[in-house]
N, C-alpha and C positions, 0 to 999 in steps of 0.2 A: 534325315530332314527333321524328325521330331526332336532329336537331341540339340540341333542348332537352334530351334525355337525356344527350347528350354534354357539354353545358355543365354540367349539374347534377353529373354524374360527375366532371368535371374540378375543379369547386369543392370537392366533398367530398374528393377526393384531395389537393388543395392544403391544405385545412384540416387533415386528418389528418397530412400530412407536416410542416407547420409546427408543429403541436402536438408531434409527436415530436422535432423538432429543438430545441424549447425545453427539453424534459426532458433531452435528451442534453447540452446545453450547461451546464445547471445542475449535473449530477452531478459533473464533475471539480472544479468550484469548491468544492463541499461537501466532497469527499474531501480536497482540498488543505488545507482549513481544519483538519481533524482531526489530520493528521500534522505535528507540529512537529519540526524537526530537533534533534538533540542538540548540545550545545556541543562545542567542539573538545577539551575535556578528557576526552571519552569516546572511546576508541580502539577501532576494530573491525578484526579480521583474519579472513580466511577460509582454511580448509584443506580441500582437496578430495582425499579418499582414495577408493580403490575401493569400500569398503564403507559409508562414512559421510561426510557433508558437515558440517563443523564451522564455526560462527561463534563467534569469541572476542570478548567485549566487556569492556574494562577501564575502570574508573572512576578517573581521576586528578584528579577535581574535589575541591573543598574539603568537599563533603558528599555524602550519598547521592543517587543518581539513579534514577528509575523509567523504564525503557526497554522498548521492544518491538522485536523483530527481525522485519522483514517479509521474506517469501519470495516469489519468483516461482514459478509453477506449483505452488502448494500453499498450505496454511494457514500463517498467521503464528504465531510463538511467542507465548505469553501475556506480559502485562506483568510485569516482574521488577524488584525493587528491588535495586540493586547498591550496597553500602556503599563508603565512601571507601577507595581503594586496593585494592579487590577485583576479581577477574576471574571472569566467568561464561562457561561454554561451552554453546552450543545445538547439538545434534546433529540431523541430518535424514537420512532415507534416501529413495531414489527420485530423482525428477527435480527436486526443489526446489533452488533456488539463491538465494543472498543477493540482496536487493533494497535494503534500507535499514535503518538503526537510527534510530528516532524516539522522542520522549518520549511517555509515557502521560499 
């Protein structure tokens, strides 16, 4: 009787574990599909000062670009349209640091 409970418990654990692994493997692929890199004509620079962390994004492309600045350890900045030849500054406080600039 005890070995049958052990076998059933092992099968249930294996099923739950394999189902969890399937969900985990699918999540990064979905997230990677949403974040498209910006072209090389979009320039990003960061400035770390004691009171504020600034990300500067300059659009040197032939037209307007809609971009989003992603941050580590905090919320991302919203999508922003940057006109041709313009620069936008994104300021953050706290522990947030720059992760990536992506297309919206």
